[in-house]
Short mmCIF file of the C-alpha atoms (twelve columns), coordinates in Angstrom:
data_MODEL
# 
_entry.id   MODEL 
# 
loop_
_atom_site.group_PDB 
_atom_site.id 
_atom_site.type_symbol 
_atom_site.label_atom_id 
_atom_site.label_alt_id 
_atom_site.label_comp_id 
_atom_site.label_asym_id 
_atom_site.label_seq_id 
_atom_site.Cartn_x 
_atom_site.Cartn_y 
_atom_site.Cartn_z 
_atom_site.pdbx_PDB_model_num 
ATOM 1   C CA . MET A 1   -3.406  -6.432  16.497  1 
ATOM 2   C CA . LYS A 2   0.117   -6.472  17.956  1 
ATOM 3   C CA . VAL A 3   3.145   -5.483  15.907  1 
ATOM 4   C CA . ALA A 4   5.916   -8.086  15.789  1 
ATOM 5   C CA . THR A 5   8.660   -7.269  18.314  1 
ATOM 6   C CA . GLY A 6   11.317  -4.939  16.921  1 
ATOM 7   C CA . LEU A 7   9.579   -4.505  13.553  1 
ATOM 8   C CA . LYS A 8   9.396   -0.874  12.470  1 
ATOM 9   C CA . PRO A 9   8.403   0.726   9.141   1 
ATOM 10  C CA . TYR A 10  11.124  2.152   6.933   1 
ATOM 11  C CA . LYS A 11  10.929  5.925   6.540   1 
ATOM 12  C CA . GLN A 12  11.266  7.894   3.363   1 
ATOM 13  C CA . GLY A 13  13.758  10.703  2.932   1 
ATOM 14  C CA . ASN A 14  12.887  14.313  3.571   1 
ATOM 15  C CA . LEU A 15  13.859  15.501  0.079   1 
ATOM 16  C CA . ASP A 16  11.891  13.101  -2.091  1 
ATOM 17  C CA . ASN A 17  8.330   11.966  -2.761  1 
ATOM 18  C CA . LEU A 18  8.901   8.224   -2.720  1 
ATOM 19  C CA . CYS A 19  6.194   7.391   -0.177  1 
ATOM 20  C CA . GLY A 20  4.502   5.164   -2.774  1 
ATOM 21  C CA . ILE A 21  7.598   2.958   -3.089  1 
ATOM 22  C CA . TYR A 22  7.986   2.784   0.686   1 
ATOM 23  C CA . ALA A 23  4.285   1.995   1.056   1 
ATOM 24  C CA . ILE A 24  4.609   -1.011  -1.271  1 
ATOM 25  C CA . ILE A 25  7.642   -2.322  0.594   1 
ATOM 26  C CA . ASN A 26  6.064   -1.761  3.998   1 
ATOM 27  C CA . ALA A 27  2.788   -3.356  2.893   1 
ATOM 28  C CA . LEU A 28  4.636   -6.501  1.800   1 
ATOM 29  C CA . ARG A 29  6.612   -6.556  5.043   1 
ATOM 30  C CA . TRP A 30  3.426   -6.170  7.078   1 
ATOM 31  C CA . GLY A 31  1.453   -8.801  5.192   1 
ATOM 32  C CA . LEU A 32  4.266   -11.355 5.326   1 
ATOM 33  C CA . ARG A 33  5.545   -10.595 8.828   1 
ATOM 34  C CA . HIS A 34  4.254   -13.881 10.298  1 
ATOM 35  C CA . SER A 35  4.586   -16.280 7.363   1 
ATOM 36  C CA . ALA A 36  7.616   -15.174 5.319   1 
ATOM 37  C CA . PRO A 37  9.405   -12.118 6.760   1 
ATOM 38  C CA . ILE A 38  11.260  -10.052 4.163   1 
ATOM 39  C CA . SER A 39  14.864  -9.164  4.997   1 
ATOM 40  C CA . GLU A 40  16.501  -5.763  4.660   1 
ATOM 41  C CA . SER A 41  18.508  -6.996  1.665   1 
ATOM 42  C CA . ASP A 42  15.261  -8.202  0.045   1 
ATOM 43  C CA . CYS A 43  13.724  -4.757  0.578   1 
ATOM 44  C CA . MET A 44  16.758  -3.087  -0.989  1 
ATOM 45  C CA . ALA A 45  16.537  -5.407  -3.998  1 
ATOM 46  C CA . LEU A 46  12.819  -4.754  -4.398  1 
ATOM 47  C CA . LYS A 47  13.317  -0.999  -4.108  1 
ATOM 48  C CA . LEU A 48  15.979  -1.178  -6.836  1 
ATOM 49  C CA . ALA A 49  13.653  -3.195  -9.083  1 
ATOM 50  C CA . MET A 50  10.928  -0.557  -8.719  1 
ATOM 51  C CA . ILE A 51  13.346  2.323   -9.320  1 
ATOM 52  C CA . GLN A 52  14.648  0.589   -12.447 1 
ATOM 53  C CA . SER A 53  11.066  0.114   -13.613 1 
ATOM 54  C CA . LEU A 54  10.391  3.838   -13.204 1 
ATOM 55  C CA . GLU A 55  13.633  4.720   -14.970 1 
ATOM 56  C CA . LYS A 56  12.842  2.488   -17.958 1 
ATOM 57  C CA . ARG A 57  9.488   4.230   -18.379 1 
ATOM 58  C CA . GLY A 58  11.008  7.693   -17.965 1 
ATOM 59  C CA . GLN A 59  9.066   8.298   -14.731 1 
ATOM 60  C CA . LEU A 60  11.831  8.373   -12.115 1 
ATOM 61  C CA . ILE A 61  12.439  12.138  -11.960 1 
ATOM 62  C CA . ALA A 62  8.701   12.897  -12.028 1 
ATOM 63  C CA . THR A 63  8.140   10.440  -9.158  1 
ATOM 64  C CA . ILE A 64  10.916  11.945  -7.040  1 
ATOM 65  C CA . GLU A 65  9.511   15.428  -7.622  1 
ATOM 66  C CA . ASP A 66  5.751   14.809  -7.545  1 
ATOM 67  C CA . GLY A 67  5.132   11.318  -6.148  1 
ATOM 68  C CA . LEU A 68  3.268   8.389   -7.700  1 
ATOM 69  C CA . SER A 69  -0.046  8.672   -9.472  1 
ATOM 70  C CA . ILE A 70  -2.516  5.789   -9.095  1 
ATOM 71  C CA . PRO A 71  -1.675  4.362   -12.564 1 
ATOM 72  C CA . GLU A 72  2.069   4.491   -11.850 1 
ATOM 73  C CA . PHE A 73  1.529   2.977   -8.409  1 
ATOM 74  C CA . THR A 74  -0.421  0.141   -10.050 1 
ATOM 75  C CA . LYS A 75  2.488   -0.569  -12.408 1 
ATOM 76  C CA . LEU A 76  4.988   -0.623  -9.542  1 
ATOM 77  C CA . LEU A 77  2.764   -2.937  -7.543  1 
ATOM 78  C CA . LYS A 78  2.794   -5.347  -10.469 1 
ATOM 79  C CA . THR A 79  6.589   -5.092  -10.517 1 
ATOM 80  C CA . ALA A 80  6.576   -6.058  -6.832  1 
ATOM 81  C CA . GLU A 81  4.213   -8.988  -7.525  1 
ATOM 82  C CA . ILE A 82  6.524   -10.410 -10.180 1 
ATOM 83  C CA . TRP A 83  9.553   -9.902  -7.924  1 
ATOM 84  C CA . LEU A 84  7.829   -11.699 -5.022  1 
ATOM 85  C CA . GLN A 85  6.905   -14.660 -7.166  1 
ATOM 86  C CA . LYS A 86  10.294  -14.982 -8.851  1 
ATOM 87  C CA . LYS A 87  12.565  -14.336 -5.873  1 
ATOM 88  C CA . LYS A 88  10.533  -15.610 -2.919  1 
ATOM 89  C CA . GLY A 89  7.974   -18.063 -4.329  1 
ATOM 90  C CA . ILE A 90  5.132   -15.952 -2.952  1 
ATOM 91  C CA . SER A 91  1.881   -15.335 -4.808  1 
ATOM 92  C CA . GLN A 92  0.184   -11.982 -4.359  1 
ATOM 93  C CA . LEU A 93  -3.462  -11.327 -5.113  1 
ATOM 94  C CA . THR A 94  -4.254  -7.642  -5.576  1 
ATOM 95  C CA . HIS A 95  -7.801  -6.319  -5.418  1 
ATOM 96  C CA . LYS A 96  -9.115  -2.782  -5.981  1 
ATOM 97  C CA . PRO A 97  -12.661 -2.944  -4.569  1 
ATOM 98  C CA . PHE A 98  -13.580 0.660   -5.375  1 
ATOM 99  C CA . HIS A 99  -11.633 1.284   -8.580  1 
ATOM 100 C CA . THR A 100 -14.683 2.747   -10.381 1 
ATOM 101 C CA . LYS A 101 -15.997 4.795   -7.428  1 
ATOM 102 C CA . ARG A 102 -15.690 8.564   -7.218  1 
ATOM 103 C CA . SER A 103 -17.075 8.665   -3.690  1 
ATOM 104 C CA . LEU A 104 -18.620 6.335   -1.135  1 
ATOM 105 C CA . PRO A 105 -19.676 6.370   2.521   1 
ATOM 106 C CA . LEU A 106 -16.711 6.186   4.846   1 
ATOM 107 C CA . GLU A 107 -18.494 3.313   6.646   1 
ATOM 108 C CA . THR A 108 -18.371 1.252   3.430   1 
ATOM 109 C CA . PHE A 109 -14.645 1.861   3.119   1 
ATOM 110 C CA . SER A 110 -14.116 1.022   6.805   1 
ATOM 111 C CA . MET A 111 -16.044 -2.251  6.652   1 
ATOM 112 C CA . LYS A 112 -14.187 -3.460  3.557   1 
ATOM 113 C CA . LEU A 113 -10.782 -2.569  5.007   1 
ATOM 114 C CA . SER A 114 -11.548 -4.112  8.410   1 
ATOM 115 C CA . GLU A 115 -12.767 -7.345  6.828   1 
ATOM 116 C CA . HIS A 116 -9.672  -7.623  4.659   1 
ATOM 117 C CA . LEU A 117 -7.161  -6.900  7.421   1 
ATOM 118 C CA . SER A 118 -8.682  -9.579  9.663   1 
ATOM 119 C CA . ASN A 119 -6.646  -12.096 7.613   1 
ATOM 120 C CA . GLN A 120 -3.048  -12.312 8.875   1 
ATOM 121 C CA . LYS A 121 -1.624  -12.811 5.375   1 
ATOM 122 C CA . SER A 122 -2.988  -9.527  4.122   1 
ATOM 123 C CA . ALA A 123 -2.036  -5.894  3.757   1 
ATOM 124 C CA . ALA A 124 -3.456  -2.742  2.228   1 
ATOM 125 C CA . VAL A 125 -2.303  0.560   0.791   1 
ATOM 126 C CA . PHE A 126 -4.281  3.711   0.071   1 
ATOM 127 C CA . VAL A 127 -3.600  7.254   -1.065  1 
ATOM 128 C CA . THR A 128 -4.869  10.517  0.386   1 
ATOM 129 C CA . THR A 129 -5.149  14.069  -0.876  1 
ATOM 130 C CA . GLY A 130 -6.389  17.344  0.574   1 
ATOM 131 C CA . ARG A 131 -4.254  18.481  3.477   1 
ATOM 132 C CA . LEU A 132 -1.940  15.502  2.910   1 
ATOM 133 C CA . GLU A 133 -0.971  13.871  -0.388  1 
ATOM 134 C CA . HIS A 134 0.473   10.567  0.699   1 
ATOM 135 C CA . TRP A 135 0.561   6.777   0.179   1 
ATOM 136 C CA . THR A 136 0.301   4.860   3.452   1 
ATOM 137 C CA . VAL A 137 -0.259  1.388   4.922   1 
ATOM 138 C CA . PRO A 138 -3.274  0.851   7.235   1 
ATOM 139 C CA . THR A 139 -2.984  -1.945  9.802   1 
ATOM 140 C CA . ASP A 140 -6.323  -1.687  11.607  1 
ATOM 141 C CA . ILE A 141 -9.477  0.408   11.643  1 
ATOM 142 C CA . ASN A 142 -12.242 1.042   14.151  1 
ATOM 143 C CA . SER A 143 -15.053 3.540   14.532  1 
ATOM 144 C CA . LYS A 144 -12.666 6.374   15.417  1 
ATOM 145 C CA . ILE A 145 -9.251  5.890   13.793  1 
ATOM 146 C CA . ILE A 146 -7.303  4.171   11.052  1 
ATOM 147 C CA . LYS A 147 -4.042  2.837   12.474  1 
ATOM 148 C CA . LEU A 148 -1.062  3.202   10.158  1 
ATOM 149 C CA . TRP A 149 2.342   1.643   9.538   1 
ATOM 150 C CA . ASP A 150 3.716   4.645   7.778   1 
ATOM 151 C CA . SER A 151 6.914   5.747   6.055   1 
ATOM 152 C CA . ASP A 152 6.582   9.270   7.452   1 
ATOM 153 C CA . GLY A 153 5.969   8.243   11.062  1 
ATOM 154 C CA . LEU A 154 2.216   8.835   11.081  1 
ATOM 155 C CA . GLN A 155 0.429   6.577   13.587  1 
ATOM 156 C CA . TRP A 156 -3.244  7.129   12.725  1 
ATOM 157 C CA . PHE A 157 -5.882  9.189   10.950  1 
ATOM 158 C CA . ARG A 158 -8.988  10.263  12.858  1 
ATOM 159 C CA . LEU A 159 -12.040 9.241   10.845  1 
ATOM 160 C CA . GLN A 160 -13.944 12.363  11.852  1 
ATOM 161 C CA . ASN A 161 -11.399 14.328  9.808   1 
ATOM 162 C CA . CYS A 162 -11.661 12.077  6.735   1 
ATOM 163 C CA . SER A 163 -13.941 11.588  3.764   1 
ATOM 164 C CA . CYS A 164 -13.827 8.993   1.008   1 
ATOM 165 C CA . THR A 165 -14.020 10.950  -2.239  1 
ATOM 166 C CA . THR A 166 -12.028 11.390  -5.401  1 
ATOM 167 C CA . PHE A 167 -9.623  14.250  -6.033  1 
ATOM 168 C CA . ASP A 168 -12.088 16.779  -7.432  1 
ATOM 169 C CA . GLU A 169 -15.170 15.936  -5.347  1 
ATOM 170 C CA . PRO A 170 -16.149 18.617  -2.804  1 
ATOM 171 C CA . SER A 171 -15.747 17.597  0.824   1 
ATOM 172 C CA . LEU A 172 -16.124 19.227  4.223   1 
ATOM 173 C CA . GLN A 173 -13.239 17.135  5.562   1 
ATOM 174 C CA . THR A 174 -9.636  18.200  5.022   1 
ATOM 175 C CA . LEU A 175 -8.275  14.686  4.393   1 
ATOM 176 C CA . LYS A 176 -9.611  12.732  1.429   1 
ATOM 177 C CA . ILE A 177 -9.098  8.985   1.068   1 
ATOM 178 C CA . ILE A 178 -9.303  8.245   -2.657  1 
ATOM 179 C CA . PRO A 179 -11.636 5.242   -3.258  1 
ATOM 180 C CA . SER A 180 -9.863  4.138   -6.449  1 
ATOM 181 C CA . GLY A 181 -6.541  4.357   -4.608  1 
ATOM 182 C CA . LEU A 182 -7.307  1.536   -2.167  1 
ATOM 183 C CA . PHE A 183 -5.310  -1.638  -2.893  1 
ATOM 184 C CA . LEU A 184 -5.992  -4.826  -0.909  1 
ATOM 185 C CA . LEU A 185 -3.180  -7.409  -0.959  1 
ATOM 186 C CA . SER A 186 -3.349  -11.086 -0.014  1 
ATOM 187 C CA . PHE A 187 -0.399  -13.478 0.038   1 
ATOM 188 C CA . SER A 188 0.168   -17.214 -0.237  1 
ATOM 189 C CA . ILE A 189 3.374   -19.234 -0.156  1 
ATOM 190 C CA . ALA A 190 4.102   -21.383 -3.199  1 
ATOM 191 C CA . ASN A 191 4.945   -25.048 -2.749  1 
ATOM 192 C CA . SER A 192 8.390   -26.292 -3.645  1 
ATOM 193 C CA . ASN A 193 7.423   -27.545 -7.100  1 
ATOM 194 C CA . THR A 194 5.020   -25.029 -8.599  1 
ATOM 195 C CA . LEU A 195 4.928   -21.261 -8.426  1 
ATOM 196 C CA . PRO A 196 1.395   -19.903 -8.894  1 
ATOM 197 C CA . SER A 197 0.925   -17.209 -11.474 1 
ATOM 198 C CA . VAL A 198 0.455   -13.626 -10.374 1 
ATOM 199 C CA . ARG A 199 -3.246  -12.836 -10.128 1 
ATOM 200 C CA . TRP A 200 -4.881  -9.448  -10.539 1 
ATOM 201 C CA . GLU A 201 -8.522  -8.739  -9.765  1 
# 
């Protein structure tokens, strides 16, 4: 899959742990790149909305210091959904296919992600732990690598170095993809008269 000309992921700062916020913004930009590109000013407004959401819940300092947990990421993703619908007339469907799984075969994860990303109006985000604790945006996956559109400049993960297990499950691999931390996003553009409600699966 080719990246739109001149489109590059925003990068997080070196002195914060805001990769979760950047991952949400970059996922929306990726999923809407062909149908409803999001401007830089839109991204700034969305980032501010998410920061304000964290501040209201007393989670801003903890996020800057330690990053986003899966529950906090879920709340921010809902903030982004509401913002998209209100400001851009775009409906976002969010699906967590493995939200109850502690571990699963990497092939199962790969097949689900590949199937989802075959739709142009789609994006995904997942979180890793182990040698790297990080939220990132996958753009494609094959038998060897997961291609990324990443806020820290990462281009891919080699699947031979990955497992798909929860935080405390033992693994021979040094990079763990957390099953319950996979979020699949799909987008549709509202018509001029009716804005669809935000849906959550």
